[in-house]
N, C-alpha and C positions, 0 to 999 in steps of 0.2 A: 698590712691590711689584706685580707683575703678577698678575691673577686671570685664570684660564684656564677657559673654559666649553666645553660641548660643541660649541659653533659657532665656537670660535676657530680660525681657519685654522692647518693644520700648520706652515707656515713662521713663524707668530707665536708657536708654543709654546716654552717655554724648553728648552735643551738641556744634557745633562750634559757637563762636560768630557770629552775624549777619554779620558784616562788613567784617570778615575773609572769610565767605562763598561767599559773593558777589565778593570778589577780586578774588577768585579761579575761579569762573563761568566767569568773564569778561576775565581772562587770557586764558582759554580755548577756548572761542569764538574768541579771537584775534589770536591764534595760528593756528587754522585751515585754515583760508583763507591765511595767510602768507606761510604756508607750501605748499598750492596748488599753489600759485604764484611762489615759488621757483621751484617746479616740472615743472611747464610750461615754466619758464625761461631756465631751464635746457634741456628740449626738443628742444627749439628754437636754443639754442646754438649748439646743436649736428647737427641739420638738416641744418641751414641756411648756412654754408660754402659751402656745397656740391651744393645748388641751385644757389648761387650767382657766384661761380667760373664757373659753367656751361653755364650760361645765359649771363654774362656780357660783356666778352671780344670782341665779334664780332658785338653785336647788338645796343650798344649805341654809337653813333658817338660824337666825340669831337665838342662842339658847335662852338668853334672858327675856327677850321681848316676844320670841315665837314668829317674828316677822321675817319676810324673805326680801332680798334686794331686787330691784327692777319693777317691771310693770305689774307683777302679781300683787305686790304690797300696796300698789296704788289702788287696785280694785278692792282689796280686802278692807281698805280704811273708809270706804264709802258706806254711809249709814243705809240701812235697809228702807224700803219704801213703807212697809207696814211695820208697826210696832205692836206686836200681840202682848201686850202686858198692861197692867194698871199702874198709874202713877200714885204712888202711896202718900197720902197727905193727911194733916189733922182734919177731923171731922168739921170743925167749925173754925171760923175766923170771927172774932167777937161774938156778936149774937146771930150771925148768919151762917148758913150752910157754906162749906168751903167748895164751892162749885169751881171746877177747872176749865169749863168750856169758855170760849171766847164770846160767844153770844148764847143767851139762855133766857128762858122765860117759864114760870110755874103758875098756873091758873087753877083755881078751885071750879071745876065744872059745874058744880051744884049751885054755886053763888055768883059765878062770874067774876069773882074777886081774884086780883092779882097778889100773888105771895112773894115771888121773887123774880127779879129781872136784871139782865146785864145787856146793855145795847140790843134791847128786843125788836127794834125796828130797823137795824142797820142790815142792808142786804149782804148776804154771803153766799158762796158756793154751797150747794145742798146735796150734790151727788145723787144717790139712788132714791132719795126721798122724792125725786122727781117722778119716780113711778106711780106715786099716789095720783099724780095728775094725768099720767099716761094711761092707767087703768079707768079712771073716771071718764076719760075721753072716749076710749072705744066702747064703754058701756052706753055712753050717749049716742054712738053710731050703731045702735042695735046689734051688738055682738051675739051671735048664735052660739050659745053655751056649749051645745052638743055637737056643733060642727067640728070638722077635723081639719087641721092645719099642719102642713109638712114643713119642717125646718129647712130653709133654703141657703145657698151660699150667700145670698144677700144679706140674710140674718147674721150670718157670721161676720160678714164685712161691717155691717152696722156696729157689731158689738165688739170689733177688733180693738185691743188695747185694755180691756176690761178684764174681770175675774173670769176664770176658767168655767166654761159652760158644760152642763151635763147632758144638754140637748144637742146631739150630734146631727149633722147635715143627713137628710133622708129620713130622720125620725118623725112620725106622725102622731100627734096628740089631739085630744080634744081642746077646745078653747077654755073650757073651765079648767082643765089641767094647767094650761098656759098661764091663766090668770094666778094660780097657786104658785107657779114657778116664778113669776114675776114678782109677786108681793112677799111671799115667804122665802124663796130661795134668791131673790134679787137677781134673777137671770136676765141678761141684757139681750139674748137671742129671743127670748119669750116675748119681750116687749116689741121687737121688730116684727115677729111672726103675728102678734096680736093686731098690729097696725095694718098689715097685709091682709088679715082676715076681714077687716072691715073696709078694705079698699083704699086705705091711705098709704102713700109712699112717705119716705122719711120727712121730706120737706112739708107735705100736707099734714102729716101727723103733728109735727112740731107747731105748725101754725094753729091747729085745732086745739092743741093744748094751751097755747097762749090766750086763745079765745075763751077757753073753758075757765082759766083763773080769773079772767077779767069779769065773767058772768058771776064768779063767787065773790067779787068785790076786793080781790087781792091786787093792790097796786104796786107792790115791790116785787112780785114773782114773775119771772120770765124764763123762757127756755131757748136753747140754740139747737138741741136735739132731744130725742124722746128718752134715752136711757139714763142719763145722769152722768155720763162720761166727760162732758164738757164742763170746764170751769165757768162757763157763761150761763149755766142753769143755776139761777140764783133766787133766793127768798129770804125771809127773816124768820126769827124764832116764833113771833106771833103768826105769821102767815103760814108757816108749816104746820102749826097747830090747827088753823082753819081747813088746811088741806086734809089732815087726819080726820077731823070731825066730819068733814064731808064724805070721806071714805067709809067712816064707821056708820054713818047714817044711811048709807047705800044698801039696799036689800040684798045685793049680791056680794058686793065687796066687804061689807061689814063682817059677816061671818068669816071671811078669809083672813082679814087682818087680825082676828081674835084667835085664830088657830095657832096652837103651838107647834104643830107637825102635820104632814099630809103625804099620802102616796099617790103620785101620778102614774098613769098607766098607759105608756106609749103602745102603738099597735104593734103586735107580735114582738114586743120587746119586754125585759124585765121591768118591774115597777121601780120607779125613782122616789126614794124617801127624802123629803124635805123637812128640815127643822128650821123653824122661824128664826131669823137672824137677831130678832130683838128678844129672844127667850132668856138670855142672861140677865135680863133686868128683874125677873122674877125672884122674890126671896120671901122670908117669913111674913114681913109686914108690907109686902107690896103684891097685890093681885093685878097682873097685867091684863089690861082690857082690850088693847090692840097697839100697833106701833109700826114703824118703818125705820130701818137704819140706812146709812149711806156712807160711802167712802170714795174719794179720790185724791189726788195729790195736792189739788188746791183746797178742797173742802176739808181735809183730813176727816176725822171720825165724827159722824153725826147721828143724832137719834131724835125722833119725836115719837112721844108715847103718851098712852092714856093708862091710868092705873088707879086702883082702889086702895086708899091708905087711910086707917084709922076712921073708917065710916064715911069718908068723902071721896068723890071721884076727882081726879086731878089730871090735868094735861100738862106735859113737860116737853120742851124742846131744848136740845143742847147741840150746838153748832160749833165746829172748829176745836175739836179736842184731840190732844196727843195721847196715843195709847188706845188700842182697841177696847180695853175693858174699863178705861177711865170714864167713858160716857155712861156706863152702867153703875160705876161708883158714884157718879153724879147723882143718879137715881137713888142709890142707897143713902147718900148723905142728907139729901132733901127729905127722904122718907123718915129717917131717924129724927131730923129737925122738927118735922110736922108732928111726929108722936110725942116727942119730949117737950117741945116749947108751945104747942098750940098757937102758932102765930097769929096776929091780928091781920085781918083781911084789909087790903086797901083797894079801892075802886080802880077798875081797869080803864084806861083812856086810849081810844083808837087815835093813832097819829095822823097827821096830814101827810100823805105820801107823794111820790114822784109821779110822773105820767103813767098811764097804763102800759103794759109791755109792748103792744104793737107800735106804740108812739117811740118807745126807746129802740126797738129792733128795726123798725122801718119795713119797707116792702121786700128787702133783700131776702134771698133764699138761706135758710139755715144751714150751717156747715156742720154736717154730721161726721166729717172726718177729723174733727179737733178732739182728740181723745186725751185724757189726762190720767187714765189708769184707775182701777178700782172697780167699784160697783157693788159694795156690800152696805 
């Protein structure tokens, strides 16, 4: 055996065989990239779960359903408050028009006879049909039609939760323009401003409206606030027709509810063009004489209208309809039924109603802060 020391000459040191040395070198070269690869893999395995879990749930939609995971899909699944469509149904069921409204009444105004009814005396939320009573009330309080009223923050607060208004804070209009904005455009701020124009706060205005409907003999109709945003503003198909008749008979309000459109002229501002919200009821065999629409989440879509059909004047009320255009579809189905079937008229009977509104509401102050959305 050879012993090798530090001073042993290089040529005297033992040497590895050639092939053994080659094998060691190859193994070292192979080991280095393998170790580097393992190190890189380890880093990836540590970092990747954090990145994937943070990014994937809400960003990548399911290709088949189009839905995403997480909170966004929950929001997307909620149905919209408004349904701007018509429920397409058969025109008739048996020998009657296929009316879709939950409460309905059709009366021949020329004879006073009742042609069609569905729960005509059941109180329901009426939304912006309330504005008929509001405008009748301000006219009773000697509204100065040419007087000017400025839209204030108070009006915006009263109208909060309803449809978007085109009457901006600081805008000044004549009271005549505000009446048109309230009845044709169903603007909630216009109603509040009209109340202020005759010196009525929200609570006083509501109380005056309740007294007005009592004076008209309406026993089912009551109001919690003046605009129609509250679900507690209620009436019946029969009594909404009476409200419309009272408005149409008024020398100032009658021409307004008959108008299909109108231009309001705010001081030092561009004109505001209003198109009546009940205009879609007009068709070839329906001449609209006047009307008012309404919507909130409780009332759903409502319409009270007077129209000339086949030589007679009719009043129709449709309350609680799903689909913005379905209430106008009810008008069309009734009109086609009248023209085609010449229905026999049945006497209209006035029901025995509940106590008047002030007895139901009591002396408490109306809560104008309870809003349920809408106003059309």
